[in-house]
C-alpha positions as CSV (number, residue, x, y, z in Angstrom):
1,X,-3.1,0.7,-17.6
2,X,-0.3,2.1,-15.6
3,X,2.6,-0.2,-14.9
4,X,4.4,2.7,-13.3
5,X,1.6,3.1,-10.8
6,X,1.4,-0.6,-10.0
7,X,5.3,-0.9,-9.6
8,X,5.3,2.2,-7.3
9,X,2.5,0.6,-5.1
10,X,4.3,-2.7,-4.5
11,X,7.7,-1.1,-4.0
12,X,6.2,1.4,-1.6
13,X,4.5,-1.3,0.4
14,X,7.7,-3.3,0.6
15,X,9.6,-0.2,1.9
16,X,6.9,1.4,4.1
17,X,4.7,-1.2,5.7
18,X,6.6,-2.0,8.8
19,X,6.4,-5.5,10.2
20,X,5.0,-4.3,13.4
21,X,2.0,-2.5,12.0
22,X,-1.3,-4.0,12.9
23,X,-4.2,-4.5,10.6
24,X,-6.4,-1.9,12.2
25,X,-8.5,0.6,10.3
26,X,-6.5,3.6,11.4
27,X,-3.1,2.1,10.5
28,X,-4.3,1.1,7.1
29,X,-6.0,4.4,6.4
30,X,-2.9,6.3,7.4
31,X,-0.6,4.2,5.2
32,X,-3.0,4.7,2.3
33,X,-2.9,8.5,2.7
34,X,0.9,8.4,2.9
35,X,1.1,6.3,-0.2
36,X,-1.0,8.6,-2.2
37,X,0.9,11.7,-0.9
38,X,4.2,10.1,-1.8
39,X,2.9,9.1,-5.3
40,X,1.6,12.6,-5.9
41,X,5.0,14.0,-4.9
42,X,6.6,12.1,-7.9
43,X,3.8,12.7,-10.3
44,X,1.8,9.4,-10.0
45,X,-1.9,9.9,-9.6
46,X,-4.2,7.7,-7.5
47,X,-5.9,6.7,-10.8
48,X,-2.6,5.5,-12.2
49,X,-2.2,3.2,-9.1
50,X,-5.8,2.0,-8.7
51,X,-6.3,1.4,-12.4
52,X,-4.6,-2.1,-12.3
53,X,-4.8,-2.9,-8.5
54,X,-8.3,-1.7,-7.4
55,X,-8.5,-0.5,-3.8
56,X,-5.1,0.5,-2.5
57,X,-6.6,0.3,1.1
58,X,-7.4,-3.4,0.4
59,X,-4.0,-4.1,-1.1
60,X,-2.3,-2.6,1.9
61,X,-4.6,-4.5,4.3
62,X,-3.9,-7.7,2.5
63,X,-0.2,-7.2,2.7
64,X,-0.4,-6.7,6.4
65,X,-2.7,-9.6,7.0
66,X,-0.5,-11.9,5.0
67,X,2.7,-10.6,6.7
68,X,1.1,-11.3,10.2
69,X,0.2,-14.8,9.1
70,X,3.8,-15.6,8.4
71,X,4.9,-14.5,11.9
72,X,5.2,-17.2,14.6
73,X,5.4,-16.6,18.3
C-alpha cells in the first residue's frame, strides 16, 4: 500500500480541481493526465496512487460531482 500516493492524490485534488470545472469526460481526463504527470515529476507512480484508491479518473469525477452538489444557485 502506498500512503504517499493516496496522500498525494487527495492533496492534489484539493489544490488542482477548480470549483468551476464541469464533470465532463474531457475535463476529468485532462485532470487525470495532469495528476499522473505531476506525481511522476516527484517520483510517485500511477501504481502507488491507484493501489489504495482504485481508478483515479473515478476519484476525480466523484470529487467534481460532490463539489457541484454543494453549490446552490
